[in-house]
PDB file with SEQRES, HELIX, SHEET and CRYST1 records, atoms N, CA, C and O in Angstrom:
SEQRES   1 A   84  MET LYS SER THR SER LEU ILE ALA LEU ILE ALA PHE LEU          
SEQRES   2 A   84  SER LEU SER LEU PHE ILE LEU SER ALA CYS GLY SER SER          
SEQRES   3 A   84  LYS SER ASP ARG ALA LEU SER GLY GLY GLY ILE GLY ALA          
SEQRES   4 A   84  GLY VAL GLY LEU VAL GLY GLY ALA LEU VAL GLY ALA PRO          
SEQRES   5 A   84  LEU THR GLY ALA ALA VAL GLY GLY ALA VAL GLY ALA GLY          
SEQRES   6 A   84  THR GLY ALA LEU THR ASP GLU ASP ASP VAL ASP LEU GLY          
SEQRES   7 A   84  LYS PRO VAL TRP ARG ASP                                      
HELIX    1 AA1 LYS A    2  LEU A   20  1                                  19    
HELIX    2 AA2 LYS A   27  VAL A   49  1                                  23    
HELIX    3 AA3 PRO A   52  LEU A   69  1                                  18    
CRYST1    1.000    1.000    1.000  90.00  90.00  90.00 P 1           1          
ATOM      1  N   MET A   1       0.825  -1.197   0.000  1.00  0.00           N  
ATOM      2  CA  MET A   1       0.000   0.000   0.000  1.00  0.00           C  
ATOM      3  C   MET A   1       0.869   1.261   0.000  1.00  0.00           C  
ATOM      4  O   MET A   1       0.590   2.210  -0.732  1.00  0.00           O  
ATOM      5  N   LYS A   2       1.926   1.266   0.825  1.00  0.00           N  
ATOM      6  CA  LYS A   2       2.786   2.439   0.915  1.00  0.00           C  
ATOM      7  C   LYS A   2       3.505   2.717  -0.403  1.00  0.00           C  
ATOM      8  O   LYS A   2       3.647   3.875  -0.794  1.00  0.00           O  
ATOM      9  N   SER A   3       3.961   1.664  -1.093  1.00  0.00           N  
ATOM     10  CA  SER A   3       4.663   1.877  -2.366  1.00  0.00           C  
ATOM     11  C   SER A   3       3.706   2.369  -3.456  1.00  0.00           C  
ATOM     12  O   SER A   3       4.099   3.175  -4.299  1.00  0.00           O  
ATOM     13  N   THR A   4       2.469   1.900  -3.448  1.00  0.00           N  
ATOM     14  CA  THR A   4       1.484   2.372  -4.421  1.00  0.00           C  
ATOM     15  C   THR A   4       1.194   3.856  -4.210  1.00  0.00           C  
ATOM     16  O   THR A   4       1.087   4.619  -5.170  1.00  0.00           O  
ATOM     17  N   SER A   5       1.068   4.256  -2.954  1.00  0.00           N  
ATOM     18  CA  SER A   5       0.836   5.667  -2.659  1.00  0.00           C  
ATOM     19  C   SER A   5       2.029   6.514  -3.075  1.00  0.00           C  
ATOM     20  O   SER A   5       1.865   7.619  -3.592  1.00  0.00           O  
ATOM     21  N   LEU A   6       3.225   5.993  -2.847  1.00  0.00           N  
ATOM     22  CA  LEU A   6       4.435   6.722  -3.216  1.00  0.00           C  
ATOM     23  C   LEU A   6       4.526   6.886  -4.730  1.00  0.00           C  
ATOM     24  O   LEU A   6       4.879   7.963  -5.211  1.00  0.00           O  
ATOM     25  N   ILE A   7       4.219   5.850  -5.478  1.00  0.00           N  
ATOM     26  CA  ILE A   7       4.247   5.926  -6.949  1.00  0.00           C  
ATOM     27  C   ILE A   7       3.213   6.925  -7.449  1.00  0.00           C  
ATOM     28  O   ILE A   7       3.498   7.717  -8.347  1.00  0.00           O  
ATOM     29  N   ALA A   8       2.021   6.893  -6.876  1.00  0.00           N  
ATOM     30  CA  ALA A   8       0.980   7.844  -7.272  1.00  0.00           C  
ATOM     31  C   ALA A   8       1.402   9.273  -6.945  1.00  0.00           C  
ATOM     32  O   ALA A   8       1.163  10.192  -7.728  1.00  0.00           O  
ATOM     33  N   LEU A   9       2.029   9.457  -5.787  1.00  0.00           N  
ATOM     34  CA  LEU A   9       2.490  10.772  -5.393  1.00  0.00           C  
ATOM     35  C   LEU A   9       3.582  11.275  -6.331  1.00  0.00           C  
ATOM     36  O   LEU A   9       3.561  12.438  -6.734  1.00  0.00           O  
ATOM     37  N   ILE A  10       4.523  10.427  -6.678  1.00  0.00           N  
ATOM     38  CA  ILE A  10       5.596  10.812  -7.591  1.00  0.00           C  
ATOM     39  C   ILE A  10       5.029  11.180  -8.963  1.00  0.00           C  
ATOM     40  O   ILE A  10       5.462  12.158  -9.571  1.00  0.00           O  
ATOM     41  N   ALA A  11       4.068  10.404  -9.447  1.00  0.00           N  
ATOM     42  CA  ALA A  11       3.449  10.714 -10.740  1.00  0.00           C  
ATOM     43  C   ALA A  11       2.733  12.063 -10.689  1.00  0.00           C  
ATOM     44  O   ALA A  11       2.847  12.867 -11.615  1.00  0.00           O  
ATOM     45  N   PHE A  12       2.007  12.304  -9.623  1.00  0.00           N  
ATOM     46  CA  PHE A  12       1.295  13.571  -9.472  1.00  0.00           C  
ATOM     47  C   PHE A  12       2.274  14.740  -9.396  1.00  0.00           C  
ATOM     48  O   PHE A  12       2.079  15.762 -10.053  1.00  0.00           O  
ATOM     49  N   LEU A  13       3.328  14.588  -8.593  1.00  0.00           N  
ATOM     50  CA  LEU A  13       4.308  15.659  -8.454  1.00  0.00           C  
ATOM     51  C   LEU A  13       5.035  15.927  -9.758  1.00  0.00           C  
ATOM     52  O   LEU A  13       5.316  17.080 -10.088  1.00  0.00           O  
ATOM     53  N   SER A  14       5.341  14.875 -10.501  1.00  0.00           N  
ATOM     54  CA  SER A  14       6.026  15.058 -11.780  1.00  0.00           C  
ATOM     55  C   SER A  14       5.170  15.863 -12.748  1.00  0.00           C  
ATOM     56  O   SER A  14       5.665  16.774 -13.412  1.00  0.00           O  
ATOM     57  N   LEU A  15       3.899  15.531 -12.825  1.00  0.00           N  
ATOM     58  CA  LEU A  15       2.989  16.269 -13.695  1.00  0.00           C  
ATOM     59  C   LEU A  15       2.848  17.709 -13.226  1.00  0.00           C  
ATOM     60  O   LEU A  15       2.857  18.632 -14.041  1.00  0.00           O  
ATOM     61  N   SER A  16       2.718  17.908 -11.920  1.00  0.00           N  
ATOM     62  CA  SER A  16       2.603  19.259 -11.380  1.00  0.00           C  
ATOM     63  C   SER A  16       3.847  20.083 -11.677  1.00  0.00           C  
ATOM     64  O   SER A  16       3.756  21.255 -12.042  1.00  0.00           O  
ATOM     65  N   LEU A  17       5.008  19.460 -11.518  1.00  0.00           N  
ATOM     66  CA  LEU A  17       6.251  20.176 -11.776  1.00  0.00           C  
ATOM     67  C   LEU A  17       6.404  20.534 -13.235  1.00  0.00           C  
ATOM     68  O   LEU A  17       6.918  21.604 -13.563  1.00  0.00           O  
ATOM     69  N   PHE A  18       5.964  19.650 -14.117  1.00  0.00           N  
ATOM     70  CA  PHE A  18       6.048  19.958 -15.547  1.00  0.00           C  
ATOM     71  C   PHE A  18       5.233  21.200 -15.866  1.00  0.00           C  
ATOM     72  O   PHE A  18       5.655  22.044 -16.657  1.00  0.00           O  
ATOM     73  N   ILE A  19       4.076  21.306 -15.254  1.00  0.00           N  
ATOM     74  CA  ILE A  19       3.201  22.445 -15.518  1.00  0.00           C  
ATOM     75  C   ILE A  19       3.710  23.704 -14.823  1.00  0.00           C  
ATOM     76  O   ILE A  19       3.709  24.782 -15.417  1.00  0.00           O  
ATOM     77  N   LEU A  20       4.144  23.575 -13.575  1.00  0.00           N  
ATOM     78  CA  LEU A  20       4.484  24.756 -12.777  1.00  0.00           C  
ATOM     79  C   LEU A  20       5.901  25.270 -12.957  1.00  0.00           C  
ATOM     80  O   LEU A  20       6.176  26.427 -12.641  1.00  0.00           O  
ATOM     81  N   SER A  21       6.800  24.446 -13.454  1.00  0.00           N  
ATOM     82  CA  SER A  21       8.193  24.881 -13.484  1.00  0.00           C  
ATOM     83  C   SER A  21       8.537  25.733 -14.695  1.00  0.00           C  
ATOM     84  O   SER A  21       9.705  26.063 -14.902  1.00  0.00           O  
ATOM     85  N   ALA A  22       7.569  26.086 -15.479  1.00  0.00           N  
ATOM     86  CA  ALA A  22       7.833  26.816 -16.710  1.00  0.00           C  
ATOM     87  C   ALA A  22       7.821  28.323 -16.518  1.00  0.00           C  
ATOM     88  O   ALA A  22       7.265  29.040 -17.349  1.00  0.00           O  
ATOM     89  N   CYS A  23       8.415  28.816 -15.452  1.00  0.00           N  
ATOM     90  CA  CYS A  23       8.488  30.258 -15.202  1.00  0.00           C  
ATOM     91  C   CYS A  23       9.828  30.802 -15.671  1.00  0.00           C  
ATOM     92  O   CYS A  23      10.860  30.151 -15.507  1.00  0.00           O  
ATOM     93  N   GLY A  24       9.811  31.980 -16.246  1.00  0.00           N  
ATOM     94  CA  GLY A  24      11.048  32.618 -16.675  1.00  0.00           C  
ATOM     95  C   GLY A  24      11.298  32.443 -18.154  1.00  0.00           C  
ATOM     96  O   GLY A  24      10.602  31.688 -18.833  1.00  0.00           O  
ATOM     97  N   SER A  25      12.299  33.149 -18.645  1.00  0.00           N  
ATOM     98  CA  SER A  25      12.577  33.078 -20.070  1.00  0.00           C  
ATOM     99  C   SER A  25      13.910  32.408 -20.376  1.00  0.00           C  
ATOM    100  O   SER A  25      14.061  31.823 -21.449  1.00  0.00           O  
ATOM    101  N   SER A  26      14.878  32.472 -19.474  1.00  0.00           N  
ATOM    102  CA  SER A  26      16.155  31.798 -19.734  1.00  0.00           C  
ATOM    103  C   SER A  26      16.158  30.426 -19.071  1.00  0.00           C  
ATOM    104  O   SER A  26      15.357  30.157 -18.175  1.00  0.00           O  
ATOM    105  N   LYS A  27      17.051  29.575 -19.511  1.00  0.00           N  
ATOM    106  CA  LYS A  27      17.143  28.238 -18.928  1.00  0.00           C  
ATOM    107  C   LYS A  27      17.469  28.305 -17.438  1.00  0.00           C  
ATOM    108  O   LYS A  27      16.945  27.515 -16.653  1.00  0.00           O  
ATOM    109  N   SER A  28      18.319  29.230 -17.050  1.00  0.00           N  
ATOM    110  CA  SER A  28      18.668  29.341 -15.631  1.00  0.00           C  
ATOM    111  C   SER A  28      17.479  29.823 -14.798  1.00  0.00           C  
ATOM    112  O   SER A  28      17.271  29.327 -13.690  1.00  0.00           O  
ATOM    113  N   ASP A  29      16.697  30.779 -15.306  1.00  0.00           N  
ATOM    114  CA  ASP A  29      15.488  31.218 -14.595  1.00  0.00           C  
ATOM    115  C   ASP A  29      14.520  30.068 -14.422  1.00  0.00           C  
ATOM    116  O   ASP A  29      13.957  29.869 -13.345  1.00  0.00           O  
ATOM    117  N   ARG A  30      14.329  29.313 -15.489  1.00  0.00           N  
ATOM    118  CA  ARG A  30      13.380  28.214 -15.463  1.00  0.00           C  
ATOM    119  C   ARG A  30      13.858  27.098 -14.538  1.00  0.00           C  
ATOM    120  O   ARG A  30      13.053  26.497 -13.826  1.00  0.00           O  
ATOM    121  N   ALA A  31      15.143  26.820 -14.542  1.00  0.00           N  
ATOM    122  CA  ALA A  31      15.689  25.790 -13.661  1.00  0.00           C  
ATOM    123  C   ALA A  31      15.571  26.226 -12.199  1.00  0.00           C  
ATOM    124  O   ALA A  31      15.225  25.420 -11.335  1.00  0.00           O  
ATOM    125  N   LEU A  32      15.856  27.494 -11.926  1.00  0.00           N  
ATOM    126  CA  LEU A  32      15.777  28.006 -10.564  1.00  0.00           C  
ATOM    127  C   LEU A  32      14.345  27.986 -10.042  1.00  0.00           C  
ATOM    128  O   LEU A  32      14.097  27.517  -8.932  1.00  0.00           O  
ATOM    129  N   SER A  33      13.415  28.485 -10.826  1.00  0.00           N  
ATOM    130  CA  SER A  33      12.024  28.498 -10.368  1.00  0.00           C  
ATOM    131  C   SER A  33      11.466  27.083 -10.277  1.00  0.00           C  
ATOM    132  O   SER A  33      10.720  26.773  -9.348  1.00  0.00           O  
ATOM    133  N   GLY A  34      11.815  26.226 -11.222  1.00  0.00           N  
ATOM    134  CA  GLY A  34      11.375  24.834 -11.165  1.00  0.00           C  
ATOM    135  C   GLY A  34      11.927  24.118  -9.952  1.00  0.00           C  
ATOM    136  O   GLY A  34      11.224  23.339  -9.309  1.00  0.00           O  
ATOM    137  N   GLY A  35      13.199  24.383  -9.632  1.00  0.00           N  
ATOM    138  CA  GLY A  35      13.807  23.777  -8.455  1.00  0.00           C  
ATOM    139  C   GLY A  35      13.132  24.217  -7.170  1.00  0.00           C  
ATOM    140  O   GLY A  35      12.911  23.409  -6.268  1.00  0.00           O  
ATOM    141  N   GLY A  36      12.805  25.492  -7.088  1.00  0.00           N  
ATOM    142  CA  GLY A  36      12.120  26.001  -5.899  1.00  0.00           C  
ATOM    143  C   GLY A  36      10.722  25.424  -5.732  1.00  0.00           C  
ATOM    144  O   GLY A  36      10.332  25.015  -4.639  1.00  0.00           O  
ATOM    145  N   ILE A  37       9.985  25.396  -6.814  1.00  0.00           N  
ATOM    146  CA  ILE A  37       8.636  24.828  -6.770  1.00  0.00           C  
ATOM    147  C   ILE A  37       8.718  23.338  -6.447  1.00  0.00           C  
ATOM    148  O   ILE A  37       7.960  22.826  -5.623  1.00  0.00           O  
ATOM    149  N   GLY A  38       9.643  22.656  -7.104  1.00  0.00           N  
ATOM    150  CA  GLY A  38       9.795  21.215  -6.874  1.00  0.00           C  
ATOM    151  C   GLY A  38      10.198  20.888  -5.456  1.00  0.00           C  
ATOM    152  O   GLY A  38       9.700  19.921  -4.880  1.00  0.00           O  
ATOM    153  N   ALA A  39      11.092  21.675  -4.878  1.00  0.00           N  
ATOM    154  CA  ALA A  39      11.512  21.435  -3.503  1.00  0.00           C  
ATOM    155  C   ALA A  39      10.346  21.619  -2.536  1.00  0.00           C  
ATOM    156  O   ALA A  39      10.190  20.847  -1.590  1.00  0.00           O  
ATOM    157  N   GLY A  40       9.539  22.630  -2.773  1.00  0.00           N  
ATOM    158  CA  GLY A  40       8.376  22.853  -1.912  1.00  0.00           C  
ATOM    159  C   GLY A  40       7.357  21.738  -2.010  1.00  0.00           C  
ATOM    160  O   GLY A  40       6.874  21.233  -0.997  1.00  0.00           O  
ATOM    161  N   VAL A  41       7.036  21.360  -3.227  1.00  0.00           N  
ATOM    162  CA  VAL A  41       6.069  20.277  -3.432  1.00  0.00           C  
ATOM    163  C   VAL A  41       6.647  18.953  -2.917  1.00  0.00           C  
ATOM    164  O   VAL A  41       5.935  18.158  -2.303  1.00  0.00           O  
ATOM    165  N   GLY A  42       7.928  18.724  -3.170  1.00  0.00           N  
ATOM    166  CA  GLY A  42       8.571  17.501  -2.691  1.00  0.00           C  
ATOM    167  C   GLY A  42       8.632  17.436  -1.180  1.00  0.00           C  
ATOM    168  O   GLY A  42       8.501  16.357  -0.603  1.00  0.00           O  
ATOM    169  N   LEU A  43       8.828  18.574  -0.530  1.00  0.00           N  
ATOM    170  CA  LEU A  43       8.840  18.621   0.926  1.00  0.00           C  
ATOM    171  C   LEU A  43       7.495  18.189   1.490  1.00  0.00           C  
ATOM    172  O   LEU A  43       7.436  17.385   2.420  1.00  0.00           O  
ATOM    173  N   VAL A  44       6.429  18.715   0.935  1.00  0.00           N  
ATOM    174  CA  VAL A  44       5.088  18.345   1.392  1.00  0.00           C  
ATOM    175  C   VAL A  44       4.810  16.868   1.087  1.00  0.00           C  
ATOM    176  O   VAL A  44       4.327  16.130   1.946  1.00  0.00           O  
ATOM    177  N   GLY A  45       5.119  16.453  -0.129  1.00  0.00           N  
ATOM    178  CA  GLY A  45       4.896  15.050  -0.494  1.00  0.00           C  
ATOM    179  C   GLY A  45       5.744  14.108   0.334  1.00  0.00           C  
ATOM    180  O   GLY A  45       5.267  13.059   0.767  1.00  0.00           O  
ATOM    181  N   GLY A  46       6.996  14.470   0.558  1.00  0.00           N  
ATOM    182  CA  GLY A  46       7.867  13.639   1.379  1.00  0.00           C  
ATOM    183  C   GLY A  46       7.396  13.567   2.819  1.00  0.00           C  
ATOM    184  O   GLY A  46       7.534  12.527   3.462  1.00  0.00           O  
ATOM    185  N   ALA A  47       6.846  14.647   3.332  1.00  0.00           N  
ATOM    186  CA  ALA A  47       6.326  14.649   4.697  1.00  0.00           C  
ATOM    187  C   ALA A  47       5.155  13.674   4.838  1.00  0.00           C  
ATOM    188  O   ALA A  47       4.959  13.080   5.898  1.00  0.00           O  
ATOM    189  N   LEU A  48       4.391  13.517   3.779  1.00  0.00           N  
ATOM    190  CA  LEU A  48       3.260  12.582   3.817  1.00  0.00           C  
ATOM    191  C   LEU A  48       3.712  11.128   3.934  1.00  0.00           C  
ATOM    192  O   LEU A  48       2.986  10.292   4.474  1.00  0.00           O  
ATOM    193  N   VAL A  49       4.892  10.828   3.435  1.00  0.00           N  
ATOM    194  CA  VAL A  49       5.392   9.440   3.503  1.00  0.00           C  
ATOM    195  C   VAL A  49       6.530   9.288   4.505  1.00  0.00           C  
ATOM    196  O   VAL A  49       7.136   8.220   4.587  1.00  0.00           O  
ATOM    197  N   GLY A  50       6.831  10.342   5.270  1.00  0.00           N  
ATOM    198  CA  GLY A  50       7.819  10.245   6.326  1.00  0.00           C  
ATOM    199  C   GLY A  50       9.246  10.593   5.945  1.00  0.00           C  
ATOM    200  O   GLY A  50      10.166  10.301   6.709  1.00  0.00           O  
ATOM    201  N   ALA A  51       9.460  11.200   4.802  1.00  0.00           N  
ATOM    202  CA  ALA A  51      10.812  11.571   4.372  1.00  0.00           C  
ATOM    203  C   ALA A  51      10.806  12.958   3.733  1.00  0.00           C  
ATOM    204  O   ALA A  51      10.997  13.078   2.523  1.00  0.00           O  
ATOM    205  N   PRO A  52      10.588  14.007   4.530  1.00  0.00           N  
ATOM    206  CA  PRO A  52      10.463  15.342   3.937  1.00  0.00           C  
ATOM    207  C   PRO A  52      11.732  15.850   3.260  1.00  0.00           C  
ATOM    208  O   PRO A  52      11.652  16.492   2.213  1.00  0.00           O  
ATOM    209  N   LEU A  53      12.897  15.576   3.834  1.00  0.00           N  
ATOM    210  CA  LEU A  53      14.132  16.072   3.225  1.00  0.00           C  
ATOM    211  C   LEU A  53      14.439  15.355   1.918  1.00  0.00           C  
ATOM    212  O   LEU A  53      14.894  15.974   0.956  1.00  0.00           O  
ATOM    213  N   THR A  54      14.193  14.066   1.886  1.00  0.00           N  
ATOM    214  CA  THR A  54      14.382  13.311   0.643  1.00  0.00           C  
ATOM    215  C   THR A  54      13.405  13.806  -0.417  1.00  0.00           C  
ATOM    216  O   THR A  54      13.775  13.975  -1.579  1.00  0.00           O  
ATOM    217  N   GLY A  55      12.161  14.037  -0.016  1.00  0.00           N  
ATOM    218  CA  GLY A  55      11.164  14.561  -0.945  1.00  0.00           C  
ATOM    219  C   GLY A  55      11.547  15.904  -1.499  1.00  0.00           C  
ATOM    220  O   GLY A  55      11.367  16.166  -2.688  1.00  0.00           O  
ATOM    221  N   ALA A  56      12.083  16.775  -0.636  1.00  0.00           N  
ATOM    222  CA  ALA A  56      12.501  18.097  -1.090  1.00  0.00           C  
ATOM    223  C   ALA A  56      13.676  18.003  -2.060  1.00  0.00           C  
ATOM    224  O   ALA A  56      13.724  18.723  -3.057  1.00  0.00           O  
ATOM    225  N   ALA A  57      14.622  17.114  -1.763  1.00  0.00           N  
ATOM    226  CA  ALA A  57      15.787  16.958  -2.643  1.00  0.00           C  
ATOM    227  C   ALA A  57      15.380  16.407  -4.005  1.00  0.00           C  
ATOM    228  O   ALA A  57      15.817  16.908  -5.041  1.00  0.00           O  
ATOM    229  N   VAL A  58      14.545  15.377  -3.996  1.00  0.00           N  
ATOM    230  CA  VAL A  58      14.096  14.780  -5.263  1.00  0.00           C  
ATOM    231  C   VAL A  58      13.218  15.765  -6.030  1.00  0.00           C  
ATOM    232  O   VAL A  58      13.385  15.937  -7.237  1.00  0.00           O  
ATOM    233  N   GLY A  59      12.292  16.408  -5.338  1.00  0.00           N  
ATOM    234  CA  GLY A  59      11.423  17.387  -5.990  1.00  0.00           C  
ATOM    235  C   GLY A  59      12.191  18.554  -6.571  1.00  0.00           C  
ATOM    236  O   GLY A  59      11.892  19.017  -7.672  1.00  0.00           O  
ATOM    237  N   GLY A  60      13.181  19.030  -5.831  1.00  0.00           N  
ATOM    238  CA  GLY A  60      14.014  20.130  -6.331  1.00  0.00           C  
ATOM    239  C   GLY A  60      14.792  19.740  -7.570  1.00  0.00           C  
ATOM    240  O   GLY A  60      14.891  20.515  -8.520  1.00  0.00           O  
ATOM    241  N   ALA A  61      15.345  18.531  -7.558  1.00  0.00           N  
ATOM    242  CA  ALA A  61      16.115  18.059  -8.719  1.00  0.00           C  
ATOM    243  C   ALA A  61      15.216  17.868  -9.939  1.00  0.00           C  
ATOM    244  O   ALA A  61      15.570  18.268 -11.049  1.00  0.00           O  
ATOM    245  N   VAL A  62      14.060  17.257  -9.726  1.00  0.00           N  
ATOM    246  CA  VAL A  62      13.134  17.037 -10.847  1.00  0.00           C  
ATOM    247  C   VAL A  62      12.617  18.378 -11.373  1.00  0.00           C  
ATOM    248  O   VAL A  62      12.524  18.573 -12.585  1.00  0.00           O  
ATOM    249  N   GLY A  63      12.283  19.295 -10.473  1.00  0.00           N  
ATOM    250  CA  GLY A  63      11.795  20.607 -10.889  1.00  0.00           C  
ATOM    251  C   GLY A  63      12.836  21.403 -11.650  1.00  0.00           C  
ATOM    252  O   GLY A  63      12.526  22.040 -12.657  1.00  0.00           O  
ATOM    253  N   ALA A  64      14.075  21.369 -11.168  1.00  0.00           N  
ATOM    254  CA  ALA A  64      15.147  22.090 -11.858  1.00  0.00           C  
ATOM    255  C   ALA A  64      15.398  21.487 -13.237  1.00  0.00           C  
ATOM    256  O   ALA A  64      15.586  22.214 -14.212  1.00  0.00           O  
ATOM    257  N   GLY A  65      15.401  20.172 -13.315  1.00  0.00           N  
ATOM    258  CA  GLY A  65      15.589  19.507 -14.608  1.00  0.00           C  
ATOM    259  C   GLY A  65      14.461  19.813 -15.573  1.00  0.00           C  
ATOM    260  O   GLY A  65      14.693  20.085 -16.751  1.00  0.00           O  
ATOM    261  N   THR A  66      13.233  19.767 -15.065  1.00  0.00           N  
ATOM    262  CA  THR A  66      12.084  20.068 -15.913  1.00  0.00           C  
ATOM    263  C   THR A  66      12.112  21.508 -16.385  1.00  0.00           C  
ATOM    264  O   THR A  66      11.841  21.787 -17.553  1.00  0.00           O  
ATOM    265  N   GLY A  67      12.441  22.429 -15.483  1.00  0.00           N  
ATOM    266  CA  GLY A  67      12.516  23.840 -15.861  1.00  0.00           C  
ATOM    267  C   GLY A  67      13.592  24.102 -16.893  1.00  0.00           C  
ATOM    268  O   GLY A  67      13.405  24.906 -17.806  1.00  0.00           O  
ATOM    269  N   ALA A  68      14.726  23.420 -16.747  1.00  0.00           N  
ATOM    270  CA  ALA A  68      15.826  23.621 -17.696  1.00  0.00           C  
ATOM    271  C   ALA A  68      15.538  22.993 -19.055  1.00  0.00           C  
ATOM    272  O   ALA A  68      16.029  23.474 -20.076  1.00  0.00           O  
ATOM    273  N   LEU A  69      14.747  21.923 -19.077  1.00  0.00           N  
ATOM    274  CA  LEU A  69      14.493  21.210 -20.326  1.00  0.00           C  
ATOM    275  C   LEU A  69      13.281  21.712 -21.097  1.00  0.00           C  
ATOM    276  O   LEU A  69      13.101  21.359 -22.263  1.00  0.00           O  
ATOM    277  N   THR A  70      12.450  22.529 -20.464  1.00  0.00           N  
ATOM    278  CA  THR A  70      11.308  23.100 -21.179  1.00  0.00           C  
ATOM    279  C   THR A  70      11.701  24.491 -21.670  1.00  0.00           C  
ATOM    280  O   THR A  70      12.660  25.084 -21.177  1.00  0.00           O  
ATOM    281  N   ASP A  71      10.967  24.996 -22.626  1.00  0.00           N  
ATOM    282  CA  ASP A  71      11.248  26.365 -23.049  1.00  0.00           C  
ATOM    283  C   ASP A  71      10.031  27.237 -22.817  1.00  0.00           C  
ATOM    284  O   ASP A  71       8.955  26.750 -22.470  1.00  0.00           O  
ATOM    285  N   GLU A  72      10.216  28.519 -23.011  1.00  0.00           N  
ATOM    286  CA  GLU A  72       9.205  29.510 -22.668  1.00  0.00           C  
ATOM    287  C   GLU A  72       7.882  29.294 -23.398  1.00  0.00           C  
ATOM    288  O   GLU A  72       6.829  29.671 -22.885  1.00  0.00           O  
ATOM    289  N   ASP A  73       7.918  28.703 -24.566  1.00  0.00           N  
ATOM    290  CA  ASP A  73       6.698  28.506 -25.342  1.00  0.00           C  
ATOM    291  C   ASP A  73       5.862  27.330 -24.853  1.00  0.00           C  
ATOM    292  O   ASP A  73       4.684  27.235 -25.199  1.00  0.00           O  
ATOM    293  N   ASP A  74       6.446  26.418 -24.046  1.00  0.00           N  
ATOM    294  CA  ASP A  74       5.686  25.277 -23.533  1.00  0.00           C  
ATOM    295  C   ASP A  74       4.587  25.753 -22.584  1.00  0.00           C  
ATOM    296  O   ASP A  74       3.406  25.502 -22.821  1.00  0.00           O  
ATOM    297  N   VAL A  75       4.975  26.434 -21.518  1.00  0.00           N  
ATOM    298  CA  VAL A  75       4.044  27.009 -20.556  1.00  0.00           C  
ATOM    299  C   VAL A  75       4.675  28.299 -20.069  1.00  0.00           C  
ATOM    300  O   VAL A  75       5.830  28.298 -19.643  1.00  0.00           O  
ATOM    301  N   ASP A  76       3.945  29.388 -20.124  1.00  0.00           N  
ATOM    302  CA  ASP A  76       4.479  30.668 -19.694  1.00  0.00           C  
ATOM    303  C   ASP A  76       3.633  31.217 -18.568  1.00  0.00           C  
ATOM    304  O   ASP A  76       2.488  31.614 -18.786  1.00  0.00           O  
ATOM    305  N   LEU A  77       4.192  31.245 -17.346  1.00  0.00           N  
ATOM    306  CA  LEU A  77       3.486  31.769 -16.197  1.00  0.00           C  
ATOM    307  C   LEU A  77       3.907  33.197 -15.862  1.00  0.00           C  
ATOM    308  O   LEU A  77       3.547  33.729 -14.812  1.00  0.00           O  
ATOM    309  N   GLY A  78       4.660  33.802 -16.751  1.00  0.00           N  
ATOM    310  CA  GLY A  78       5.046  35.189 -16.553  1.00  0.00           C  
ATOM    311  C   GLY A  78       6.475  35.366 -16.081  1.00  0.00           C  
ATOM    312  O   GLY A  78       7.235  34.404 -15.972  1.00  0.00           O  
ATOM    313  N   LYS A  79       6.821  36.591 -15.808  1.00  0.00           N  
ATOM    314  CA  LYS A  79       8.178  36.946 -15.400  1.00  0.00           C  
ATOM    315  C   LYS A  79       8.435  36.499 -13.965  1.00  0.00           C  
ATOM    316  O   LYS A  79       7.561  36.676 -13.115  1.00  0.00           O  
ATOM    317  N   PRO A  80       9.597  35.926 -13.662  1.00  0.00           N  
ATOM    318  CA  PRO A  80       9.902  35.528 -12.293  1.00  0.00           C  
ATOM    319  C   PRO A  80       9.959  36.735 -11.363  1.00  0.00           C  
ATOM    320  O   PRO A  80      10.245  37.845 -11.812  1.00  0.00           O  
ATOM    321  N   VAL A  81       9.693  36.536 -10.086  1.00  0.00           N  
ATOM    322  CA  VAL A  81       9.642  37.645  -9.128  1.00  0.00           C  
ATOM    323  C   VAL A  81      11.004  38.269  -8.912  1.00  0.00           C  
ATOM    324  O   VAL A  81      11.078  39.429  -8.506  1.00  0.00           O  
ATOM    325  N   TRP A  82      12.092  37.546  -9.169  1.00  0.00           N  
ATOM    326  CA  TRP A  82      13.419  38.103  -8.934  1.00  0.00           C  
ATOM    327  C   TRP A  82      13.941  38.898 -10.130  1.00  0.00           C  
ATOM    328  O   TRP A  82      15.052  39.426 -10.072  1.00  0.00           O  
ATOM    329  N   ARG A  83      13.172  38.995 -11.208  1.00  0.00           N  
ATOM    330  CA  ARG A  83      13.545  39.809 -12.383  1.00  0.00           C  
ATOM    331  C   ARG A  83      12.706  41.068 -12.400  1.00  0.00           C  
ATOM    332  O   ARG A  83      11.513  41.022 -12.097  1.00  0.00           O  
ATOM    333  N   ASP A  84      13.307  42.187 -12.748  1.00  0.00           N  
ATOM    334  CA  ASP A  84      12.563  43.462 -12.836  1.00  0.00           C  
ATOM    335  C   ASP A  84      11.949  43.648 -14.184  1.00  0.00           C  
ATOM    336  O   ASP A  84      11.292  44.659 -14.430  1.00  0.00           O  
TER     337      ASP A  84                                                      
END                                                                             
């Protein structure tokens, strides 16, 4: 039961990160914002299964990778807050 929940959670987080990590226009902006979003979502997901730090690390890595591998035309959520 625990492994099924973990697989479902990972699938959900991966889809969420693909959609949410598309902030910014440069690869570094997108990787940074994706990593931040992924770490937050991974922290919450990891806390649900008893491993918040592992969840944050995995979520951050997946989010950063997704943000770096997508481009601005895939999903555009606007200018990052750290850019003027």
